[in-house]
C-alpha positions, 0 to 999 in steps of 0.5 A: 500500500505504501508504494502505491500511495507513494507512486500516486502522491510523489508527482502531486507533492512535486507539482504542488510544493515545487520542493527544493531538496538539499542533502538527499545524499545523506539518506542511506540507501540501506540500513537504519536512520532517524530523520529528526525534523522541525515541525511547521505543518500537519503535512510535514509527516506526509511530505517527507515520505512522499518526496524521499526515495526510501520508505519512511515511517513517521509518528503523528499525534492522534489528532492528525488522524481524527481531527482533520479529514485531509491529514487523517487520510494522508497519515493512514495511507502513508503508514504513520504511527499514531501517538497519544501525547497524553499517555506515557504508556502510549508514547513508550509503546510508539518508541518501542515500535520505532526501535523495532523498525530501526533494528530491521534496518528501516528509516524512522521519522520524528518531530522532536518538538512533539507538536507544530511550532505555534509561530515558526520558531524552533522549540525545545525537543522532547527526549524520545529521539535521543532514547531511540538513537542511544537505544538502537545506535542508529544515526540521526539525520537532522532535517529542516523543513521550510514553507510547509506551513503555507501548503496547509495553513493552520485552520485550513482543510484544503492544501494550496500550492506553495514552494517548500524547502527540505535540507537534510544534514549529515548523519550524527552518531551519539554515545551514552546510556538511553536509560539516563536522563542526562544523556537523553537531554544532552543528545536531544539538545545536540540534535535540536542545535543541528536542526536549528543550524540548518533551518535558521529558525530562532530557538526557544528553550521551552516546549511548544506544547506548553506555549500553545497551552498558555496561549489557548492553542491546540 
């Protein structure tokens, strides 16, 4: 099903988004890797798999599946893993499933911010990405998306044409203990710094979800 969807979606994504992609050669032709990307749009988790040559499985919050018919359609067809952000058990189950994918030599995509940026800035990363990198030993590829928020603006249910950018950085490898909070925080901060260097976004040392909650956003 994924290949069928990709065959149909890739030409549409190219025509609608006119993507400018740099660093695609950093994506390994085989073997595991974690794509850690900033998050500007509901469609980020769909566009990357559609535009990259290898199968990429992304996480996506439950609301993307149930709250918006457009994003839900694309997420299901693209094989994204749903995550309940309010449940620690569900989040760990998702990470365990992602670790299984990586250990099978697949690509896994994650947005360390955990939710879309409320204002285009880059927010503090959650440590799940570091848990995965340290647990599996898979390299992390920092990814900077730009312009995707113009394809499906907040509150819109109909995608619109807009040019996007995708910059993929060189693979990063980390050492440490995935069970130690200090190592998870250190690695996550290094990954976010690499994303920020690619994206040029202003960095905010706070969680995006907390900022959204304070402002009454979802």
